[in-house]
C-alpha positions as CSV (number, residue, x, y, z in Angstrom):
1,M,2.5,-22.8,-17.6
2,V,3.1,-21.1,-14.2
3,V,0.2,-19.9,-12.0
4,A,0.9,-16.9,-9.8
5,A,-1.1,-16.1,-6.7
6,N,-1.8,-12.5,-7.7
7,R,-1.0,-9.8,-10.3
8,R,2.1,-8.5,-8.5
9,A,3.6,-12.0,-8.3
10,Q,2.7,-12.5,-12.0
11,L,4.7,-9.4,-12.9
12,G,7.7,-10.6,-11.0
13,L,7.7,-14.0,-12.5
14,L,7.2,-12.6,-16.0
15,E,10.5,-10.7,-15.8
16,W,12.2,-14.1,-15.4
17,L,10.1,-16.5,-17.5
18,A,8.7,-14.4,-20.4
19,E,12.0,-14.6,-22.4
20,R,11.9,-18.4,-22.0
21,G,8.5,-18.6,-23.5
22,V,6.7,-19.8,-20.4
23,P,3.3,-18.2,-19.9
24,V,2.5,-16.9,-16.4
25,L,-1.1,-16.6,-15.4
26,T,-3.2,-15.8,-12.4
27,P,-6.2,-18.0,-11.3
28,A,-8.5,-15.5,-13.0
29,D,-6.8,-16.1,-16.3
30,L,-7.2,-19.9,-16.3
31,P,-10.4,-20.0,-18.3
32,R,-8.4,-18.8,-21.3
33,V,-5.9,-21.7,-21.1
34,G,-5.6,-23.7,-24.3
35,V,-5.9,-27.5,-24.5
36,N,-2.2,-27.8,-25.5
37,V,-1.1,-27.0,-22.0
38,E,-0.6,-30.2,-20.0
39,Q,1.4,-29.2,-17.0
40,S,1.0,-26.3,-14.6
41,Y,3.2,-25.1,-11.7
42,A,1.6,-23.0,-9.0
43,A,4.2,-20.7,-7.4
44,G,3.4,-21.0,-3.7
45,P,1.6,-23.3,-1.2
46,P,-2.0,-24.4,-1.9
47,R,-3.6,-22.1,0.7
48,L,-2.6,-19.0,-1.3
49,F,-4.8,-20.2,-4.2
50,P,-8.6,-20.6,-4.7
51,P,-9.9,-24.2,-4.3
52,S,-11.0,-24.2,-7.9
53,L,-7.3,-24.4,-9.0
54,V,-7.4,-28.0,-7.5
55,T,-11.1,-29.0,-7.8
56,A,-11.5,-27.7,-11.4
57,P,-8.0,-28.0,-12.8
58,A,-7.2,-26.4,-16.1
59,T,-4.4,-28.9,-16.9
60,E,-3.9,-32.6,-16.5
61,S,-1.2,-32.2,-13.9
62,L,-0.7,-29.6,-11.3
63,T,2.4,-29.1,-9.1
64,F,2.7,-26.7,-6.2
65,V,6.2,-25.3,-5.8
66,T,6.5,-24.6,-2.1
67,P,9.4,-23.5,0.2
68,A,10.3,-26.2,2.7
69,W,9.7,-23.9,5.7
70,F,6.0,-23.6,4.8
71,A,4.4,-26.3,6.9
72,D,0.8,-26.2,5.6
73,R,0.7,-28.3,2.4
74,S,-2.9,-29.4,2.6
75,L,-5.0,-29.3,-0.5
76,P,-8.2,-27.1,-0.4
77,A,-11.5,-28.9,-0.4
78,T,-15.1,-27.8,-0.4
79,P,-17.1,-28.1,2.8
80,F,-19.5,-30.5,1.1
81,S,-16.8,-33.0,0.2
82,P,-17.2,-35.2,3.4
83,Y,-21.0,-35.6,2.7
84,A,-20.9,-35.9,-1.1
85,E,-21.9,-39.3,-2.5
86,G,-19.2,-40.6,-4.8
87,A,-17.0,-37.5,-4.2
88,I,-13.6,-37.4,-5.9
89,R,-10.8,-37.7,-3.4
90,I,-7.8,-35.6,-4.5
91,T,-4.5,-36.9,-3.3
92,A,-1.0,-35.5,-3.7
93,R,2.6,-36.7,-3.6
94,V,5.4,-34.7,-2.0
95,F,8.8,-34.4,-3.7
96,T,11.6,-32.8,-1.7
97,V,14.3,-31.1,-3.6
98,G,17.7,-30.3,-2.0
99,D,18.7,-30.5,1.7
100,T,16.0,-29.1,3.9
101,T,17.9,-29.4,7.1
102,P,18.2,-26.0,8.7
103,A,21.8,-24.7,8.6
104,A,23.3,-24.0,12.0
105,P,24.7,-20.5,12.3
106,E,28.5,-20.3,12.3
107,D,30.4,-19.1,15.3
108,G,29.7,-15.4,15.9
109,E,26.9,-15.4,13.3
110,L,23.4,-14.3,14.3
111,A,20.3,-15.9,12.8
112,V,18.4,-13.3,10.7
113,D,15.1,-12.4,12.3
114,D,12.4,-10.1,11.1
115,D,12.8,-8.0,14.3
116,L,16.4,-7.3,13.3
117,L,15.5,-5.9,9.8
118,P,15.4,-2.1,9.3
119,Q,12.2,-0.5,10.5
120,P,10.6,2.9,9.6
121,M,12.3,5.8,11.4
122,W,9.9,8.0,13.2
123,S,10.5,11.3,15.0
124,A,11.3,11.3,18.7
125,S,8.1,13.1,19.6
126,Q,5.2,10.8,20.7
127,S,1.8,11.7,22.0
128,P,1.2,15.4,22.2
129,T,1.5,17.0,25.7
130,R,-0.9,19.8,24.9
131,E,-4.3,20.2,23.3
132,P,-4.4,21.3,19.6
133,S,-5.8,24.7,18.8
134,S,-8.7,25.3,16.5
135,D,-6.3,25.4,13.5
136,E,-4.6,22.2,14.4
137,V,-5.3,18.4,14.5
138,V,-3.8,15.3,16.0
139,A,-2.5,13.1,13.3
140,R,-0.3,10.1,12.5
141,K,2.4,10.2,9.8
142,V,1.7,7.7,7.0
143,L,4.5,6.7,4.6
144,L,3.4,6.1,1.0
145,S,4.9,4.7,-2.1
146,G,6.5,7.1,-4.6
147,N,8.5,8.9,-1.8
148,L,5.3,10.5,-0.4
149,A,3.7,10.8,3.0
150,I,0.7,12.3,4.6
151,W,-0.6,13.4,8.0
152,L,-3.7,11.3,8.6
153,D,-6.1,12.8,11.2
154,D,-9.0,11.1,13.0
155,G,-11.6,12.1,10.4
156,D,-14.5,9.7,9.6
157,R,-13.5,8.4,6.2
158,I,-10.9,8.7,3.4
159,R,-11.1,7.8,-0.3
160,V,-9.4,4.6,-1.3
161,L,-8.8,2.5,-4.4
162,D,-9.3,-1.3,-4.2
163,P,-7.9,-2.8,-7.5
164,V,-9.2,-6.3,-6.7
165,Q,-12.9,-5.2,-6.8
166,P,-14.9,-5.6,-10.0
167,L,-15.1,-2.8,-12.5
168,G,-17.2,0.1,-11.2
169,E,-16.6,-0.7,-7.5
170,R,-13.0,0.1,-7.1
171,V,-13.2,3.7,-5.9
172,T,-14.8,3.8,-2.4
173,Y,-14.5,5.3,1.1
174,S,-12.9,3.6,4.0
175,D,-13.0,4.3,7.7
176,V,-9.7,5.9,8.8
177,T,-9.3,3.2,11.5
178,A,-9.5,0.6,8.7
179,V,-6.4,2.0,6.8
180,R,-3.7,-0.7,6.9
181,L,-0.4,-1.5,5.2
182,G,-1.1,-2.1,1.6
183,T,-4.2,0.1,1.4
184,Y,-4.3,2.3,-1.7
185,L,-5.2,5.9,-0.8
186,L,-6.7,8.3,-3.4
187,L,-5.2,11.7,-2.7
188,R,-5.0,15.1,-4.4
189,R,-1.6,16.9,-4.6
190,G,-1.5,20.3,-3.0
191,Q,-4.9,20.3,-1.2
192,T,-7.3,18.0,0.6
193,E,-10.1,16.3,-1.2
194,R,-12.5,17.5,1.4
195,A,-11.8,21.2,0.7
196,T,-12.6,20.7,-3.0
197,L,-15.8,18.7,-2.4
198,Y,-17.1,21.1,0.2
199,Q,-16.7,24.2,-2.0
200,A,-18.3,22.4,-4.9
201,A,-21.3,21.4,-2.8
202,L,-21.6,24.9,-1.4
203,E,-21.8,26.3,-5.0
204,Q,-24.6,23.9,-5.8
205,L,-26.9,25.7,-3.3
206,G,-27.2,28.7,-5.7
207,R,-29.0,31.6,-4.0
208,F,-28.7,29.9,-0.6
209,E,-24.9,29.6,-0.8
210,A,-24.1,32.8,1.1
211,A,-26.6,32.2,3.9
212,A,-25.5,28.6,4.3
213,G,-21.9,29.6,4.4
214,A,-22.6,32.2,7.0
215,T,-24.5,29.9,9.3
216,Q,-21.7,27.3,9.0
217,L,-19.1,29.8,10.0
218,R,-21.1,31.0,13.0
219,W,-21.7,27.7,14.8
220,K,-18.1,26.5,14.1
221,T,-16.6,29.7,15.3
222,E,-18.7,29.6,18.5
223,L,-17.7,25.9,19.1
224,S,-14.0,26.8,18.6
225,R,-14.3,29.6,21.1
226,R,-15.9,27.3,23.7
227,I,-13.2,24.7,23.2
228,A,-10.5,27.3,23.7
229,Q,-12.3,28.7,26.8
230,Q,-13.2,25.4,28.6
231,G,-10.5,23.1,27.3
232,F,-11.4,20.1,25.1
233,A,-11.7,17.5,27.9
234,E,-14.0,19.6,30.0
235,L,-16.1,20.5,26.9
236,V,-16.5,16.8,25.9
237,K,-17.6,16.0,29.4
238,E,-20.3,18.8,29.4
239,L,-21.6,17.8,25.9
240,R,-22.0,14.2,27.0
241,Q,-24.0,15.5,30.0
242,Q,-26.2,17.4,27.5
243,G,-26.9,14.1,25.8
244,I,-24.6,14.3,22.8
245,S,-23.4,10.8,22.1
246,T,-20.5,11.8,19.7
247,A,-19.1,14.5,21.9
248,E,-15.5,13.3,21.4
249,R,-15.8,14.4,17.7
250,A,-16.3,18.1,18.8
251,R,-12.8,19.2,17.7
252,A,-13.3,17.7,14.2
253,W,-16.6,19.5,13.9
254,T,-14.8,22.9,13.8
255,A,-13.1,22.1,10.5
256,A,-13.9,24.5,7.7
257,N,-14.8,21.6,5.4
258,F,-17.0,19.8,7.9
259,V,-20.8,20.1,7.3
260,R,-22.6,18.9,10.5
261,P,-22.7,16.0,12.9
262,H,-24.1,12.9,11.4
263,S,-26.8,12.6,14.2
264,G,-29.5,15.3,13.8
265,H,-30.3,14.9,17.4
266,D,-26.7,15.7,18.4
267,F,-26.7,18.7,16.1
268,E,-29.8,20.1,17.5
269,I,-28.6,19.8,21.1
270,L,-25.2,21.3,20.1
271,L,-26.8,24.4,18.5
272,R,-29.0,25.0,21.5
273,W,-26.0,24.6,23.9
274,L,-24.1,27.1,21.7
275,G,-27.0,29.6,22.0
276,I,-27.7,29.4,18.3
277,S,-31.3,29.1,16.9
278,V,-31.8,25.6,15.4
279,Q,-33.4,27.0,12.3
280,P,-32.3,28.0,9.7
281,T,-28.8,26.7,10.6
282,F,-30.0,23.0,10.8
283,R,-31.9,23.3,7.5
284,Y,-29.0,24.9,5.6
285,A,-26.6,22.3,7.0
286,T,-28.8,19.5,5.8
287,M,-29.1,21.0,2.3
288,L,-25.4,21.4,2.2
289,R,-24.9,17.8,3.2
290,Q,-27.2,16.5,0.5
291,A,-25.3,18.6,-2.1
292,L,-22.1,17.2,-0.8
293,Y,-23.3,13.6,-1.2
294,Q,-24.3,14.4,-4.8
295,T,-20.9,15.9,-5.4
296,I,-19.1,12.9,-4.0
297,A,-21.2,10.6,-6.2
298,D,-20.3,12.7,-9.3
299,V,-16.6,12.7,-8.5
300,R,-16.6,9.0,-7.7
301,E,-18.2,8.2,-11.1
302,Q,-15.5,10.3,-12.9
303,L,-12.7,8.6,-10.9
304,E,-14.1,5.2,-11.6
305,E,-14.0,6.0,-15.4
306,A,-10.4,7.2,-15.0
307,V,-9.4,4.1,-13.0
308,S,-11.0,1.8,-15.5
309,A,-8.9,3.3,-18.3
310,A,-5.7,3.2,-16.2
311,D,-3.1,0.5,-16.2
312,L,-3.7,-1.1,-12.8
313,S,-0.8,-3.5,-13.3
314,A,1.5,-0.5,-12.9
315,L,-0.2,0.3,-9.6
316,E,0.6,-3.2,-8.2
317,R,4.1,-3.1,-9.7
318,D,5.1,0.5,-8.6
319,G,2.8,1.0,-5.7
320,H,1.5,4.4,-7.0
321,L,-0.4,5.7,-10.0
322,N,-1.4,9.1,-11.5
323,V,-5.2,9.0,-12.1
324,R,-6.2,11.3,-14.9
325,A,-9.8,12.3,-14.4
326,E,-11.4,15.1,-16.4
327,G,-11.6,18.3,-14.3
328,Y,-9.6,16.7,-11.5
329,R,-5.9,17.2,-11.8
330,D,-3.1,15.8,-9.6
331,I,-5.1,12.8,-8.3
332,I,-2.8,10.0,-7.2
333,A,-3.2,6.5,-5.9
334,A,-0.5,5.5,-3.4
335,R,0.1,2.4,-1.3
336,V,0.5,2.7,2.5
337,L,3.9,1.4,3.5
338,A,4.0,2.3,7.2
339,I,1.9,4.0,9.8
340,S,3.5,5.8,12.7
341,P,2.6,4.5,16.2
342,Y,2.8,8.0,17.5
343,T,0.5,11.0,17.1
344,E,1.6,14.6,16.6
345,I,0.0,18.0,16.3
346,V,0.0,19.5,12.9
347,A,-1.7,22.4,11.1
348,R,-5.2,21.5,10.0
349,H,-4.5,22.5,6.4
350,E,-1.6,20.0,6.3
351,A,-3.7,17.0,7.1
352,R,-4.2,14.5,4.2
353,V,-2.2,16.5,1.8
354,P,0.6,14.4,0.3
355,F,4.2,15.7,0.5
356,E,7.6,14.5,-0.5
357,D,9.2,12.2,2.1
358,R,12.0,9.7,1.2
359,S,12.2,8.1,4.7
360,G,10.2,5.1,3.5
361,Q,12.0,4.6,0.2
362,W,13.6,1.3,1.2
363,L,10.2,-0.2,2.1
364,E,9.2,-0.2,-1.5
């Protein structure tokens, strides 16, 4: 049998070996190995596999097939091995196949380097030279699998899918700053997830819905007016002098789908500085935030059920997946292929909404 480091590698090897009758498994599949299998080949160096592949082998013989340029061929060991009495010492023999001498480039031929490979093409504009208006945000372009892209702003969190987590823990939130190449984002086509969740939470307030919505609109409108009047940099400076520790988030607070600053202390100071009575604005905002948390939990549970029924092997193979959750259409999971090093100013309603973009097609 052949052991692949992960599901994606397994799918690639199966395309080659399945027709030859050779089983391809991952380390998680090894407990199901039958006793009739005597020899296993691990496709890759030892450091890509869990120590149990060596310390608790499923077959009598194990061979790592490793490219010659990979220098680290050490076998994994538990940290207790040097202190264990009568510990088993695992040894290995190295067999070299073929000529491993690096070939010298011919005359006029350049050695291929990663820096010479094609890179994502970004627009010429870099950091904005002006401040965004109340209807705009500063965002980075993120290329996604499936010929998609989004404008990712500096919001607090974004919903992600982690297929390696156990069942029931795959749908979660990640800090925007933690989004990396290979992250799977859970997005809704045509609109932001925040807009849907905010409206659903507002409707949960029942007879308080209208009053809560009115108080939300009032303090955000006044904050937007102050930003336009003073300028963002000057406003942040003044808010910090007032004792607001998260003043740099002031522009994000004006978003229609934002509820209130996380710090109650900051929110109280902000309301007083805006000339707005703390109550009932503070109370309604807190009620709305609690309703939003409940809405998020309900949606997460539905998405978890949908993800559990989905074919995650297709996600790793193709990089994207349509998630069919009851009551929530057009939810997709897409892998991050590239993140622009530059920021641009875009309309607020365009942030985090996936759109067609083929500029990252070759990256897949």
